[in-house]
C-alpha positions in Angstrom: 0.1 0.2 0.0 2.9 2.4 0.7 4.3 1.9 -2.6 1.0 2.4 -4.3 0.3 5.6 -2.4 3.7 7.0 -3.2 3.2 6.1 -7.1 -0.3 8.4 -6.5 1.4 11.5 -5.6 2.5 12.9 -9.0 -0.7 12.0 -10.7 -2.6 13.6 -7.7 -0.4 16.7 -8.0 -1.2 17.1 -11.7 -4.9 16.9 -10.8 -5.4 19.1 -8.1 -7.4 22.3 -9.2 -4.4 24.6 -9.0 -6.3 27.3 -10.7 -9.0 27.6 -8.1 -6.6 27.5 -5.4 -4.3 29.9 -6.9 -7.4 32.1 -7.4 -8.6 32.1 -4.0 -5.1 32.3 -2.4 -4.3 35.5 -4.7 -7.6 37.2 -3.8 -7.0 36.4 -0.2 -3.5 37.9 -0.2 -4.6 40.9 -1.9 -7.4 41.5 0.8 -5.1 41.0 3.4 -2.7 43.3 2.1 -5.2 46.4 1.6 -4.3 48.2 4.8 -0.7 48.2 3.7 -1.5 49.3 0.2 -3.6 52.0 1.1 -1.9 53.3 4.2 -5.0 52.8 6.3 -4.8 51.9 10.1 -7.8 49.5 10.9 -9.1 49.3 14.4 -8.7 45.9 15.9 -12.4 44.8 15.1 -11.8 45.8 11.5 -8.5 43.6 11.0 -10.4 40.7 12.6 -13.1 41.1 10.3 -10.6 41.3 7.5 -8.6 38.0 8.5 -12.0 36.4 8.7 -13.0 37.2 5.3 -9.5 36.2 4.1 -10.0 32.7 6.0 -13.5 32.3 4.0 -11.8 33.3 0.9 -9.3 30.5 1.3 -11.8 27.9 2.3 -13.7 28.7 -0.8 -10.8 27.7 -2.6 -10.4 24.5 -0.7 -14.0 23.8 -1.5 -12.8 22.7 -5.0 -9.7 20.5 -3.6 -11.6 17.0 -4.1 -13.1 18.0 -7.6 -11.6 15.0 -9.7 -12.9 14.9 -13.5 -11.6 11.3 -13.4 -13.4 10.1 -10.5 -15.7 7.8 -12.2 -12.6 5.9 -13.7 -10.6 6.0 -10.4 -13.5 4.5 -8.3 -12.4 0.9 -9.2 -8.6 1.5 -8.6 -6.8 -0.4 -5.4 -6.1 2.4 -3.4 -9.0 3.5 -1.4 -10.8 6.7 -1.9 -9.9 8.2 1.5 -6.3 7.5 0.9 -6.4 9.5 -2.5 -8.5 12.3 -0.5 -6.0 12.5 2.4 -3.1 12.6 -0.2 -5.0 15.6 -1.9 -5.0 17.6 1.5 -1.6 16.7 2.5 -0.2 18.1 -0.9 -2.3 21.1 -0.1 -1.5 21.6 3.6 1.9 23.1 3.3 1.0 25.6 0.9 -2.2 26.7 3.0 0.0 27.0 6.0 2.2 29.4 4.3 -0.5 31.5 2.6 -2.2 32.0 6.0 1.1 32.8 7.7 1.5 35.5 4.6 -1.9 36.9 5.3 -1.1 37.0 9.2 1.8 39.0 8.4 0.4 41.3 5.9 -2.2 42.9 8.3 -0.9 45.7 10.6 0.5 43.9 13.8 -0.7 47.1 16.0 -4.6 45.7 15.4 -3.7 42.0 14.7 -6.2 39.5 16.7 -4.8 36.7 18.9 -3.0 34.8 16.2 -3.6 31.4 17.9 -7.5 32.0 18.1 -8.1 33.5 14.5 -5.8 30.8 13.0 -8.1 28.1 15.0 -11.3 29.9 13.2 -9.5 29.7 9.8 -8.6 26.1 10.2 -12.2 25.1 11.4 -13.8 27.0 8.2 -11.1 25.1 5.9 -12.0 21.8 7.6 -15.8 22.6 7.1 -15.1 23.4 3.4 -13.3 20.1 2.9 -16.1 18.4 4.8 -18.6 19.9 2.5 -16.6 18.7 -0.3 -16.3 15.0 0.6 -19.9 14.9 1.6 -20.8 16.1 -1.8 -18.5 13.6 -3.4 -20.1 11.1 -1.2 -23.7 11.6 -1.9 -23.6 12.6 -5.5 -21.9 11.5 -8.7 -20.8 14.9 -9.5 -17.0 15.1 -10.7 -16.6 18.7 -9.9 -18.9 19.5 -6.8 -16.8 22.6 -5.9 -19.0 25.5 -7.0 -22.0 24.0 -5.2 -19.8 23.3 -2.0 -18.3 26.8 -2.1 -21.8 28.6 -2.7 -23.3 26.6 0.1 -20.1 27.6 2.6 -20.6 31.2 1.7 -24.3 31.1 2.4 -23.7 29.3 5.5 -21.1 32.2 6.7 -23.8 34.5 6.0 -26.7 32.8 8.0 -24.9 31.6 10.9 -24.2 35.1 12.4 -27.7 35.9 11.8 -29.3 32.7 13.3 -27.0 31.6 15.9 -28.2 32.3 19.5 -26.1 34.8 21.5 -25.0 31.8 23.9 -23.6 30.2 21.1 -22.1 33.1 18.9 -19.0 32.3 17.1 -17.7 35.5 15.6 -17.2 37.4 18.8 -14.5 40.3 19.3 -11.5 39.8 21.4 -12.8 42.3 24.3 -16.1 40.4 24.3 -16.4 38.1 27.4 -17.8 35.4 25.1 -14.4 35.3 23.3 -13.1 32.1 25.4 -16.3 30.1 25.2 -16.5 31.1 21.4 -13.2 29.5 20.7 -14.0 26.4 22.8 -16.6 25.8 20.5 -14.2 26.5 17.4 -11.9 23.9 19.1 -14.7 21.5 19.0 -16.0 22.3 15.2 -12.5 21.9 13.6 -11.8 18.1 14.4 -15.8 17.4 14.1 -15.5 18.7 10.5 -12.3 16.8 9.9 -14.1 13.5 11.2 -17.3 14.2 9.1 -15.1 14.6 6.0 -13.3 11.1 6.8 -16.3 9.5 7.4 -17.7 10.5 4.1 -14.4 9.4 2.4 -15.4 5.6 1.6 -16.9 5.0 -1.7 -20.3 3.5 -1.4 -20.6 -0.2 -2.6 -23.2 0.3 -4.8 -21.7 3.3 -6.5 -18.1 1.4 -6.8 -20.2 -1.2 -8.6 -21.5 1.3 -10.8 -17.9 3.0 -11.5 -16.5 -0.5 -12.3 -19.3 -1.2 -14.8 -19.0 2.1 -16.4 -15.2 1.4 -16.9 -15.8 -1.6 -18.6 -18.3 -0.3 -20.8 -15.9 2.3 -21.8 -13.4 -0.2 -22.6 -15.9 -2.1 -24.7 -16.2 -5.0 -23.0 -19.2 -6.9 -21.6 -20.9 -5.4 -18.3 
């Protein structure tokens, strides 16, 4: 299995949605650099709002990470789909970490929110995007669910602050007494989203069979 997994790295690298990831990364860094470019001195709440927007932009890019135009051909391969998806995440993770570090460094240090807490928020939002992508792959036959997942993520980001009870608020300010409790919830949300994504990884048995039949038909053989 280890040798097979290593052999998958190069093909997966070539099939990653680099355009979507690069577009989201570029837009996010441009947004983070806005105070530097304009010479503005944002208040702490403005910088926090900016970083939350940057994190959401990055998560929108991650919503496309599991898009695989060849998914119906790769369903019957010996390497399980969870391994292939984990490799995709592992290949993108170093770039995501460097990107987020750059975004933090671009915002003014005088108004920068607590780095650990805002990074936790960004990680949880990214994990939610990946969980949504994994769920879309699991529940549908769509090879490119990224646009739908990205739209759902944006809608969720709008609705949660409006509908969440005050006692369960996630998007609070550092000087708000609810800040520690909110980040306790973020700390639960991140691994819960990661676990959901992992649970959605395996290929359903019925769909695996359909994928094998589709491959045979494509080769011109009997079904």
